[in-house]
C-alpha positions as CSV (number, residue, x, y, z in Angstrom):
1,Q,73.1,127.7,-83.7
2,L,70.0,127.9,-81.9
3,Q,66.6,125.1,-81.8
4,A,64.2,125.6,-80.0
5,S,61.1,123.3,-79.6
6,G,58.2,122.2,-77.2
7,G,55.6,125.5,-77.5
8,G,52.1,125.2,-78.0
9,L,48.2,125.9,-76.5
10,V,47.5,125.2,-73.0
11,Q,45.0,126.4,-70.7
12,A,45.8,128.4,-67.6
13,G,47.2,126.7,-64.4
14,D,48.9,123.8,-66.5
15,S,52.2,123.2,-67.6
16,L,54.7,123.1,-70.6
17,R,58.0,122.8,-71.5
18,L,60.6,124.8,-73.7
19,S,63.9,122.7,-75.0
20,C,66.8,125.1,-76.7
21,A,69.2,122.7,-78.6
22,A,72.8,124.3,-79.5
23,S,74.5,122.9,-82.3
24,G,78.0,123.7,-81.9
25,R,79.7,123.8,-78.4
26,I,78.5,126.4,-76.0
27,S,81.4,128.3,-74.4
28,S,82.6,127.1,-71.0
29,S,82.1,130.9,-70.2
30,G,78.3,131.7,-71.9
31,V,75.1,131.9,-71.2
32,M,72.1,131.0,-72.2
33,A,68.6,132.4,-71.6
34,W,65.1,132.7,-72.8
35,F,63.1,135.7,-73.7
36,R,59.4,136.1,-74.3
37,Q,57.5,139.3,-77.3
38,A,54.0,139.2,-76.9
39,P,51.7,140.9,-80.0
40,G,53.1,144.9,-79.7
41,K,55.0,144.4,-77.2
42,E,59.0,144.5,-76.9
43,R,60.8,141.0,-76.4
44,N,62.0,140.9,-72.8
45,F,63.7,138.6,-70.5
46,V,62.3,135.4,-69.0
47,A,64.9,133.4,-67.5
48,G,69.1,132.5,-68.0
49,I,71.6,130.4,-66.9
50,S,75.4,130.6,-66.9
51,W,76.7,127.2,-68.3
52,S,79.7,127.0,-66.8
53,S,78.0,127.3,-62.7
54,A,74.3,126.6,-63.6
55,S,73.5,130.1,-61.7
56,T,70.1,131.3,-62.9
57,V,68.5,134.6,-63.5
58,Y,64.7,135.3,-63.0
59,G,62.1,137.6,-64.6
60,D,60.0,138.9,-61.8
61,S,56.8,138.1,-63.6
62,V,57.8,134.2,-63.8
63,K,60.0,133.9,-60.5
64,G,58.8,130.7,-58.5
65,R,57.1,129.3,-61.1
66,F,59.3,128.9,-64.3
67,T,62.5,127.1,-64.2
68,I,65.5,127.1,-66.2
69,S,68.3,123.9,-66.8
70,R,70.8,123.0,-68.6
71,D,72.2,119.9,-69.8
72,E,76.0,119.8,-70.8
73,A,76.2,116.2,-72.0
74,K,72.9,117.3,-74.4
75,N,74.4,120.7,-75.2
76,T,70.4,122.3,-74.5
77,V,68.6,124.8,-72.7
78,D,65.0,123.8,-71.0
79,L,62.6,125.9,-69.4
80,Q,59.9,124.9,-67.2
81,M,57.1,126.5,-67.1
82,N,54.3,125.9,-64.5
83,N,51.0,127.7,-63.6
84,L,51.2,129.1,-66.7
85,K,48.8,132.1,-67.2
86,P,47.0,133.7,-70.4
87,E,50.0,137.0,-69.5
88,D,52.2,134.3,-70.6
89,T,51.3,133.8,-74.0
90,A,54.2,135.5,-76.7
91,V,56.7,133.5,-79.1
92,Y,59.3,132.7,-77.6
93,Y,63.0,132.8,-78.1
94,C,66.2,131.5,-76.9
95,A,69.5,133.3,-77.1
96,A,72.9,132.9,-76.3
97,R,76.4,135.0,-75.5
98,N,80.0,133.9,-75.0
99,Y,79.9,136.2,-71.5
100,V,80.0,134.9,-68.4
101,V,77.2,137.3,-67.0
102,I,73.6,136.6,-67.3
103,N,72.2,140.1,-69.0
104,T,69.1,140.7,-69.2
105,T,68.8,142.6,-71.9
106,P,68.2,141.1,-76.0
107,N,70.5,143.3,-77.5
108,S,73.3,141.7,-75.7
109,Y,73.0,137.9,-77.0
110,P,74.2,137.7,-80.7
111,Y,73.3,134.3,-81.3
112,W,68.9,133.4,-82.0
113,G,66.8,130.8,-81.9
114,Q,63.5,130.9,-84.0
115,G,60.9,131.5,-81.9
116,S,57.9,128.7,-80.4
117,Q,54.6,130.1,-80.0
118,V,53.2,129.5,-76.4
119,T,49.7,130.1,-75.9
120,V,47.5,130.4,-72.6
121,S,43.9,130.6,-72.7
122,S,41.8,131.2,-69.5
């Protein structure tokens, strides 16, 4: 089970940190990721991290602004979002899969947390 927290309303240029807590042990060969979905749009990949190696993959629109990290001791994955833009406004979801490849398609992730709203005003 995944539990996301940390969303909110901020202004453009501000920072926000999302956290996703996993209950139960994450597979050592697993991946955790963040996706987002704006109203009327499809769910898109934001960032993913390999649980074992901590290697990361980012969506093009967030590279250089967002950072994904994991804490093995706490079983959490965080998404640090800097220099937020109005187009970052969406519901953010954390997801997990028990395969080593960081896949960017939502359908490849069987485990999902509830969404966390992030709203960036201009």
